[in-house]
C-alpha positions as CSV (number, residue, x, y, z in Angstrom):
1,M,4.1,24.4,-25.8
2,V,3.6,20.8,-24.6
3,A,7.3,20.5,-23.8
4,R,7.5,23.9,-22.2
5,L,4.5,23.4,-19.9
6,L,4.7,19.7,-19.1
7,D,6.5,20.1,-15.8
8,E,5.0,23.3,-14.5
9,D,1.4,23.0,-15.8
10,P,0.6,19.5,-17.1
11,E,-3.1,20.2,-17.5
12,A,-2.3,23.1,-19.9
13,A,0.2,20.9,-21.7
14,Y,-2.5,18.3,-22.1
15,G,-4.8,20.9,-23.6
16,Y,-2.2,21.9,-26.2
17,S,-1.5,18.2,-27.0
18,R,-5.2,17.7,-27.9
19,V,-5.1,20.6,-30.3
20,A,-1.9,19.2,-31.8
21,L,-3.6,15.8,-32.3
22,R,-6.5,17.4,-34.2
23,L,-4.0,19.1,-36.5
24,A,-1.4,16.4,-37.0
25,S,-2.4,13.1,-35.7
26,R,-0.2,11.2,-38.2
27,V,3.0,12.8,-37.0
28,A,4.9,10.5,-34.6
29,A,6.3,13.3,-32.5
30,V,2.8,14.7,-31.9
31,R,1.5,11.3,-30.7
32,E,4.5,10.9,-28.4
33,A,4.0,14.4,-27.0
34,A,0.3,13.7,-26.5
35,G,1.3,10.5,-24.7
36,F,3.6,12.3,-22.2
37,A,1.0,15.0,-21.6
38,A,-1.6,12.3,-20.8
39,Y,0.9,10.5,-18.7
40,A,1.7,13.6,-16.7
41,T,-2.0,14.1,-15.9
42,Q,-2.5,10.4,-15.0
43,K,-4.6,9.6,-18.0
44,Y,-2.8,6.3,-18.4
45,G,-5.1,4.7,-20.9
46,E,-4.8,7.6,-23.3
47,A,-1.1,7.8,-22.7
48,L,-0.6,4.1,-23.5
49,A,-2.6,4.5,-26.7
50,E,-0.6,7.4,-27.9
51,F,2.7,5.7,-27.0
52,R,1.7,2.6,-28.9
53,A,0.8,4.7,-31.9
54,A,4.2,6.5,-31.8
55,K,5.9,3.2,-31.6
56,R,4.0,1.8,-34.6
57,M,4.9,4.8,-36.6
58,T,8.7,4.9,-35.8
59,G,9.5,1.3,-34.8
60,N,11.4,3.0,-31.9
61,I,11.3,1.0,-28.6
62,D,12.6,3.9,-26.4
63,L,9.0,4.3,-25.0
64,W,8.9,0.8,-23.7
65,P,9.5,1.6,-20.0
66,V,6.9,4.4,-19.9
67,M,4.4,2.2,-21.7
68,A,5.0,-0.5,-19.0
69,D,4.5,2.2,-16.3
70,C,1.2,3.1,-17.9
71,E,0.2,-0.6,-17.3
72,R,1.0,-0.1,-13.7
73,G,-1.1,3.1,-13.6
74,L,-4.0,1.1,-15.1
75,G,-3.7,-1.4,-12.2
76,R,-2.0,-4.1,-14.3
77,P,1.4,-4.7,-12.6
78,E,1.6,-8.2,-14.0
79,K,1.5,-6.8,-17.5
80,A,4.3,-4.4,-16.6
81,L,6.4,-7.3,-15.4
82,D,5.7,-9.2,-18.6
83,M,7.0,-6.2,-20.5
84,A,10.1,-6.1,-18.3
85,G,11.0,-9.6,-19.5
86,A,10.3,-8.9,-23.2
87,P,13.0,-9.0,-25.9
88,E,12.5,-5.3,-26.5
89,V,14.2,-4.5,-23.2
90,H,17.5,-5.8,-24.6
91,K,17.3,-3.2,-27.4
92,L,17.1,-0.3,-24.9
93,D,20.1,1.8,-24.1
94,K,21.5,1.8,-20.5
95,A,19.2,4.6,-19.3
96,G,16.2,2.8,-20.7
97,Q,17.2,-0.5,-19.1
98,V,17.6,1.3,-15.7
99,E,14.2,2.9,-16.2
100,M,12.7,-0.5,-17.0
101,R,14.2,-1.9,-13.8
102,L,12.6,0.9,-11.8
103,V,9.2,0.2,-13.4
104,A,9.6,-3.6,-12.7
105,A,10.5,-2.9,-9.0
106,G,7.4,-0.6,-8.8
107,A,5.3,-3.4,-10.2
108,R,6.6,-5.8,-7.6
109,R,5.7,-3.3,-4.9
110,D,2.2,-2.9,-6.4
111,M,1.8,-6.6,-5.9
112,G,3.1,-6.6,-2.3
113,Q,6.3,-8.3,-3.2
114,L,8.8,-6.0,-1.3
115,D,11.7,-8.5,-1.1
116,A,11.4,-9.1,-4.9
117,A,11.3,-5.3,-5.5
118,I,14.6,-4.9,-3.5
119,V,16.2,-7.7,-5.5
120,T,15.0,-6.3,-8.8
121,L,16.8,-3.0,-8.0
122,Q,20.1,-4.7,-7.0
123,S,22.3,-4.3,-10.1
124,P,25.7,-3.2,-11.3
125,E,24.2,0.3,-11.9
126,L,23.2,0.5,-8.2
127,A,26.5,-0.7,-7.0
128,S,28.5,1.6,-9.2
129,N,30.2,4.7,-7.7
130,S,29.9,6.5,-11.0
131,V,27.1,9.1,-11.0
132,Q,24.9,9.0,-14.1
133,P,21.6,10.8,-14.8
134,W,19.6,7.8,-13.4
135,T,21.8,7.2,-10.3
136,A,19.9,9.4,-7.8
137,R,16.5,7.9,-8.8
138,L,17.8,4.4,-8.7
139,R,19.3,4.8,-5.2
140,Y,16.2,6.6,-4.0
141,A,13.9,3.8,-5.2
142,Y,16.2,1.2,-3.5
143,A,16.2,3.2,-0.2
144,D,12.4,3.6,-0.3
145,A,12.0,-0.1,-0.9
146,L,14.3,-0.9,2.0
147,L,12.4,1.4,4.3
148,A,9.0,-0.2,3.3
149,A,10.5,-3.5,4.2
150,G,11.5,-2.2,7.7
151,R,15.2,-2.1,7.0
152,E,15.7,1.4,8.3
153,P,19.5,1.5,8.8
154,E,20.1,0.3,5.2
155,A,17.5,2.7,3.9
156,R,19.2,5.6,5.7
157,E,22.5,4.7,4.0
158,W,21.0,4.6,0.6
159,F,19.0,7.8,1.0
160,A,22.3,9.4,1.9
161,K,23.9,8.0,-1.2
162,A,20.9,9.3,-3.2
163,V,21.5,12.8,-1.8
164,E,25.2,12.6,-3.0
165,A,24.1,11.8,-6.5
166,D,21.1,14.1,-6.7
167,R,22.8,17.2,-8.1
168,D,19.7,18.8,-9.6
169,G,17.2,18.0,-6.8
170,S,15.2,15.5,-8.8
171,T,14.2,13.6,-5.6
172,D,13.3,14.5,-2.1
173,A,16.1,12.3,-0.7
174,S,17.4,15.0,1.5
175,D,14.0,15.5,3.2
176,R,13.6,11.7,3.6
177,L,17.1,11.5,5.2
178,A,16.3,14.3,7.6
179,E,13.1,12.7,8.5
180,L,14.9,9.4,9.4
181,D,17.4,11.4,11.4
182,G,14.6,13.1,13.3
183,V,15.4,16.6,12.0
184,E,12.5,19.1,11.9
185,F,12.7,22.2,9.7
186,M,11.1,25.4,10.9
187,D,9.6,27.9,8.5
188,A,11.7,31.0,9.4
189,L,9.5,33.3,7.3
190,A,6.3,32.2,9.0
191,E,7.9,32.7,12.4
192,D,9.0,36.2,11.4
193,E,5.4,37.0,10.2
194,D,4.0,35.7,13.5
195,E,6.4,37.8,15.5
196,G,5.5,40.8,13.4
197,E,1.8,40.3,14.0
198,G,2.5,40.0,17.7
199,E,4.5,43.2,17.7
200,G,1.8,45.0,15.7
201,G,-0.8,43.9,18.3
202,D,1.3,45.2,21.1
203,A,1.8,48.5,19.3
204,A,-2.0,48.8,18.7
205,E,-2.6,48.2,22.4
206,E,-0.2,50.9,23.3
207,Q,-1.9,53.3,21.0
208,K,-5.2,52.5,22.6
209,D,-3.7,53.1,26.0
């Protein structure tokens, strides 16, 4: 239930995770699920505690990037950066290393170090034309950092590249790109409703007449 509800109703997922913890707190998968439920509801202290417990039980370091992001959520970007430079990072698979890079760049931005955030994201994975599950998010983060640094033409280029890689709509890169291009979207349904109300009003007036 936690996995099923996590994206659509994180508060409900969190509620189920608390029940699971009461029933089976010594099961690593339960602690991990509870961590993700707490993370999704921005309870970063709880999430970090659960992730640490799961890591102790399994010895698995896959949770290292999200643990570092919890440190960011707790207002400790320096700690997140320390974790980004730890030996555990070298044990992560490619996806985990990219995730760690995203967290480290976010920590740099938290500290007001925009140029350092941009440099952190510059990597072989960013330069590659191959589209991987992380490509859209990596390109999006790079574009967003460029825009924050006032480098709008470069940001537009990378938002466009993020759109190309974003096959499942995991980012709002297309909206950001349209915003930079000055494109405004109208709600056609709302317009139709307004026109319908106007027509109804006219008809009512005619009936009164």
